N, C-alpha and C positions, 0 to 999 in steps of 0.2 A: 244755089239758085234752083228753083223748080219751075219749069215752063217760063223761064225768063222773069220769074218773080222771086223776091227774097223769101227765105223761110227761116224761122227760128227753130233751131234744132234742140236748144235747151235754154232755160232761163232760171237760174237758181239765185234766190235772194235770202240773205241772212239778216233778218230784221233785228234791230236793236231797240225797238219801241219799249219793250218791257224793261230793259236796262235803264233807260232814261226817264221813263214815266214817273218813277218814284222821286225824281229830282225836279220835275216840272219842266223839263226841257233838256236839250242835248248838252252833255258834259264833254268837252273836247278830249280830255285825257281818257275818259272811259271809251269814247268812240274809237280812238286809235287803238286801244287795247283790244276792243272787240273785233276790229278789223284784222288785227294781227292773229287773234285766235281763230277767226273764221276763214281766212283767205285760202288756206291749203285745202280744207275739206270742201269748201264751196267750189273751187276749181276742179277738184277731183270729181265731185258729183255732177258738175256740168258736163264734163267729158263723158261720164258714164251715160247720162241721159241722152247726149248727142250721138253716142255710139262711135266716137272717134278717140284717137290717142294723140298725145302731144306731137308725135312724129308726123301726123297728118295735117297739122296746122300750117297755114301759109304766113301768118303774122300774129303778133300779140298787140292788142290795143289796150290802152290804159288812160284813165282820166288824169290830166296834168293840172287841172284847176277849172274854175275856182272851187273852193271848198276848205274844209278844215285841214290845216297843214299836216298834222300827224297822220290823219287817215290817208291823205294823198301820198305821203311818203311810203306808207305800207304798200299801197298798190303799185307805185312806181318801182320800188326796190324789188318786189316780187316779179313784176313784168320784165324788168331788165335781166333778172336771173334766168327766167325762162327763155327770153330772147337770145341771150348769150349761150346758154347751154344747148339750145336746139339749133342755133345758127339761122334764125329767122328774123325778119324785120320787126322793129319796134315802132309803134304808131301812137303818138300822144294826141289826145282828143280833148277839146273843150267841153266841159260838162253841159253848158248851156246849149251848145250845138247838138249834143246828144239828145236833149229833149226835143229839139226840132226834128231831128232825123227819126226819132221814134214814130212820129206821126207820118212822115214821108214813107218810111218803111212799111208801116201797117197799111197805108192807103194803096201801096203797090201790091201788097199781099192780097188785098181785097179786090184788086182789079179796077179800082176807082182812084187813080193817082191824083195827088195834089197838083193843081195847075199853078203856073207862075206867070207874073210875079205874085208872090204870096206875102201875106202879113202874118207874122208869128208873135203870139203872146206867150211868153214863158213865165208862168206864175206858180210860185211855190213858197216854201218857208224862208228861202234865202234870196229869191229873185222875183222881181216883177218888171219885165222888160218887153218892149215892143220893137220888133225888127222888121225891116223889109228884107225879103229873101228872093234872090234871082235864081234863074234856072240852073246856073253853075255854082250855086251856093255861095254867092257873095252877099255880105250882110251890111245893112246900114241901121244903126241904132236910131229909133224914132222917139222913144220915150222910156223913162224908167222911174222907179220910185225914188223919192227924195229922202225917205226915212224908212219906215217899216215896210217890208214886203207884205203882200196880201196874206200869205200863209202865216207869217209871223204875227200879224194882227189877229188872225183867227185864234192862234195858240195863246196869245197873251190875254185876250178877252175871255177865252174859255178858262184859263187858269185863274183869272180874277174872279170869275163867277163860281169857281169850285168844281169845274168839270174835268180838271186834270189835263194831262198831256198824252197824246197829241189832241189838240182841241178842235181842229177843223172838222174831222169826221163826226164828232159828237154834236157840234153846232148844226151840221147839215142834217143829222137825224132828228134833232129836236125842233128845228125851225118850222117844219110843216104843222106843228101843233100850236104855233103862235100866229098872231096877225101882225104884219109889218106896219104898225100904227105909231110907233115911237118916231118922232120927227128928228132927223139928224141933218145938219147943214153940210153940204158938200164942201170939200177943201177948196179954198180960193187961193190960187198961186199966180205970181207973176212969171213971165217967161214962157217956156214951152207948154202949150196946152195939152200935149200928149204925155206929160209927166204925171206921176201918181203921188198921192200922199195919204197915208192911213193913220198916222200918229194922232191927228186931231180927232178922228173918229174913235180911236181907242180911249183917248182922254175923255171924250163925251160920255162913253159908257161908264168910265170910272166915276165921273161926276154924278151920273144917274144913280149909280149904286150908293154913293156916299149920301146923297140927298134922301134916300129911302131907308137908310140904315139896314142893309140886307145881311148883316153879320151872321145872324142866327141861321138863316136858310143856307148861306154859303158854307157855314161850318157843318151843317147837316150833310151837304153833298161831299165835303171833304172826308167826313167820317164814313160815308158810304164807300168811298174809294179806299179807305184804310182797311175795311173789312172785306171788300170785293174789288179786285183789281180791274174787273171788266163788267160793270153793271149793265143790265139790260135797259132798253129804252123805257120799259114800264117802271123799273126801279128809279130811273132818273126822274120820270114824270111824277112819281110819288113825293119827291122832295123839291119839286120846282113849281112854284105858283104860276098862274096864268100870266101875270104881269111880267115875270122873268122870261117866259116863253115868247111873249110879244117882243121883249127887248132883243132876244136872240134872233128872232125872225127879222126884226128891223135892221139889226147890225148886218146880218148876212145879205139882206136885200140891198143895203147901201153899198157894200163892197162889190157885189156883182154888178150893180148899176154903174159904178165908177169904172169897172173893168170894161164892160160892154160899150159904154159911151165912148171911150177912147178907141176901142177896136173899130167901132163904126166910123169915127172921125178919120182914123189912120187909113182904113181900107179905102175910103173915098179919096184921100190925099194921094195915095200911090196907085190908085186904080187897080186894086188887088183883084186877081182872078179867083183867089181862095184865101181862107184864113186858117191858120194853124193855132190851136190852143193846147198847150202841154205843160207839164209840171204837176206837182202833187195836188194843187188846187183845181186842176182840170177834172178831178174826180167829183167835184161839187155838183150836186144834182141841179141846183138852182142856176148855176153858171151854164150848164149844158142846155137847160131848158131855155134860158134867156138868149142864148146864142142863136136861136132860130130866127130872131128878128133881124140879124145881120143880113145885108142885101146880097152877099155872095156866099158860096158854099163854105161851111165851117167844118174842119176836121179835128176830131179829138182822138187821142189814143185810148185803147182799152185801159181800165184802171191799173192793171199790172204793169203797163208800160208808161203810166203817168208818173208814178213815184220812181225814185232812183233805181236803176237796174243796169245790168251789164249789156243787155241786148241793144239798148239805145247807143251805147258807146261803140259797140261793134258796127252798128248801122252807119254811124258817122265816120268810122274808120274805113269803111269799104271803098268809098271813092278815093281815099288817099292810097289804099292798096293798089287800086287799078292804075292810078297815075304815078305810082312809085314815089309818093311823098312820105318819106320815113323820118323818124326821129333819130338823133344820135345819142351817144352815151352821156352827153351833157344834159339830157332831158331832166328837168327838175320840177318840183312841185311849186305851183304859183297860186297862192291862196286867193289872190284878187285878179286872176286872169280875166281879161276882157275878151269878148267875142270880136269886137271891132275896135 
């Protein structure tokens, strides 16, 4: 703590994007192997950057779920080993709660803390959830996706169009060059109006592609990826017609519209004092711009704290450390762990 504000002493991330990009998405077996390969050097580097040793740590925090079981097991096994060898507490953390605490932590660092009750939208490749959050961090699930997560829809549409993986960042970069004029119908669902659905939108894009026989241009983009793993925006534009750019812009606009519409509805329903938007999709520039229309203050994390990182897990664990809420040696990986 610095002046009663939290401080991030180090944040080291070992990206696996290059490993999984060639397969068009995350391969669970490869993910766990990469976790195993990276965990020791990443922990060592984080300690060096923070200027501390293992003997100076007060506790070890680790994600217990949700997530890929193999990757979770690597982290939990290593955390238990450190906890046992150093005789310090072990703290299991929910991954989704970590995303929420990333925003709370950064707001406190900036001296403009999140006010409660808060509405939290956690939106990423694996999650699209709406929670109410109380001041003592009690959560109530208000809505969730019934099929694809928003980030998953971004990635699947990008892969369909030949833009590769991860697709969200590339769609975000290309959308400003198109006009959101392709008309998509919002999902119509019975039941909870705060639930999300993106599979129908993804299918609508597929039908649009099939009707226009876009095979040739899609293959051009795939060939570009084969010869250049990281094409520039200019290179993408050279193999992407205006009609496809309009499609990309329209798809992104509809996803963002559906997210913001439910945020607005839920914030009124719980009389939220502030809104938290976190997760990988929180990096999306259109989402950040559209959030300005929400009637209460909206807090986003910086991009480095939006995607998965250890600092957010430490932030979520800090309150547990203060209250003495520790995990036992029976802590296990829970691939489908719920927050509430």
